[in-house]
C-alpha angles and dihedrals in degrees: 000000000000118000114230112231117208118244089234092058091048091052092050090050092050091053093049089055092043092050090050091051093051096046093040095051098046123100093173119085103238108207133200086263092065122118109221108196113184103222116215098222144007111268111243090204139349093210104124090212094057108029118105107163124093094234089059092047090054092053091045092051088060093046105036141039132196132207088287137022125208118246129211090283092052089251120139114249129188111279122148085358114063093195144346142205123222125201118239092252092051096237101103127061127182113195121199112206124216121260119264099011110175140189111233090257089062097256114137115257112220141176087262088068090057093048090049093047096049094047089046090058089053096043108109088218089065091055091206118182085208094063092105089064088066095052092099087072114095107264090000095127092040091055091049088052089048093243095123136020127261090253089066095058114109099249126087137162106230089189137334093292104031126075120187119202127189117193126203089230138359107284113187093196096050093112088056089055091055088065092056117103095245087063095054116116118247126206104256092192089062102033096055092051092058111003096173103053107017089107099036100080142040093271090078114139113221143159107220135101095284139041124218109235103168133022112181100182116241088000115064150326124221128199138185130197113277106238090192094057113118093229098038093135089072093052106093101175118086093189142017128191120195116190114198128227132151090201115096092202092050092051091051090050089050092056093046093047097045098252086114136008102202136027143154136249107015114195114277090235090061099045098090092051092045090050091056089051091053094244104103117091138167131216129187114259124193100228146108129213110206149146117252119215119213097232092195098054125076133284091015093055083083113078091207089062092048091051091048093052091047093050091050094065118093101210095180091058092046094051097042098044107027115014101035114150093121092292119158122227110249123228098167140026107255111065127223120271102073121105123216100228091210100051097023086226128126108268092225096046094051091045091052129196115329100182133038145195107251116146094182093053089044091057091048092052092048090051090048088053090057101264107101110190088354093296116155095020116125116220112291120226123216112204119206137160118250109279132121094234093048088050093050092050092048092050092052093047089047089057093045093052090049093048099041101033104020089236124147112229130193125199125223120187122189136179111266098258094050092042093052091049090052091051094046093050095043094246096147144068100217124357138188113247143162134197127201119194118252093203138009102269132091089242089076085072101031097058092054091083100044115123095268108102102310111170093233089063086231121167121176118155093202091053090047092050093052093048091047089049089056091046095052104052135065091205102111095199091056092043096052094044091050092050092049089052092046092050091052090053091049091052094043088053088048093221091154132031104217113211109171143344112242127242130190109242114190142153127231138171109247093239092066104094142185100013114137131216113207121215083239089068101253125121120219119208096175094115099021123127142173118250123193098333116185089254092054092045092053090057093061 
């Protein structure tokens, strides 16, 4: 007979092996002052031009630094650049770099590294998915489309310490962009020697607060303080150790067992217990979880049908009973967390709710569209990528649409690569989606549904004109008003079905101090430290 082994015993065994691997593979002496952040996935690359996942962005924020760095209010502060000048029309920036900037290998870091890095992101040969972030540069998009040469792109090193930037239009949030990872400098002297793998191992040369010393793939990352960093006096940690696990439960067990002391996204089922233990925390996160309608495919080519389906979803019920995790039901497109600089009010709060839950009105709209009581509608298919939460949300919405609209709904789950291809090519009726802001301005949401390749196949000249109006002025009052008007059009056209605004649930031991979660989803350990950990207390 086979002996049944308890799951608890299996988990303990796994952690014994995992602990052995971490301790056995480490050459660095990890002290009690070490932040151990359990990373949620293995980085596919640490090349700032090519990375797209949040786990990669978090590692890069520890290793690199751009012209600016965001503070606790999401405002750009001088970093590699000590100052800058802006032309009256807002289209020209002259950045003045700090003296004696160095790469961690001791090589001088100059304005030429920034020019090289930015043009590399735009170079079609790089095939960077971040190229669109450089489109604000004059001729940036044209260079990516091979319509002009690199010399015509609006970025140029005037000398080693001066970087000149010409924008195609005044962009009030441009300084925020310079803190984004695609705008980080890269070491040309290293990249050109081995462009494919320079950022795929622990020999990576960087310029930020920490240096990567070990990268044991799919196991852990180790860092030490960068003694060549310009602001090293503010970096309190001598070491960081980041074990890697895709399992939410495993990461929680790591924090509770001492293998880690901070991690992200604990399972929903564990959040109540973790709250009682003082570990569970919540940070704002600039993102929206939504369903995207294919506006070119029946029956969702009819805005009345789209509105009916949106009104038939009880977001409060979904969030309270299924999604949980401190999420907020969404009744518009742009999430909370962005301040209108003119009114000093939250953009979302002053814009108000733009959609509602109203089953009776939903049935009336569906009837007006020619489908009374759902008659004549073929089964609707919801597309989602494989994930238990996405499945649970889809099943509840499936039931709501059946109950409120008398519509039969089928569910189709696909692996992420196939699912993304289906969305990008318009091969769906309604699809799960989410969008996380790239920078702290409503425009990071508003430009998603411009004509250029949006997955809803949405084209509205009035919407485009309002967004372009906001993109082409540095008058904040005009910008904000135009974006409010554009968002209302987007919601009136029911292009998206907003479901909830994201939050960043995480767990952390109370002795980990002064780290900062950004509303953009990254965590900054530049000024973090350990205070009175149990290990330190036991030494006294």
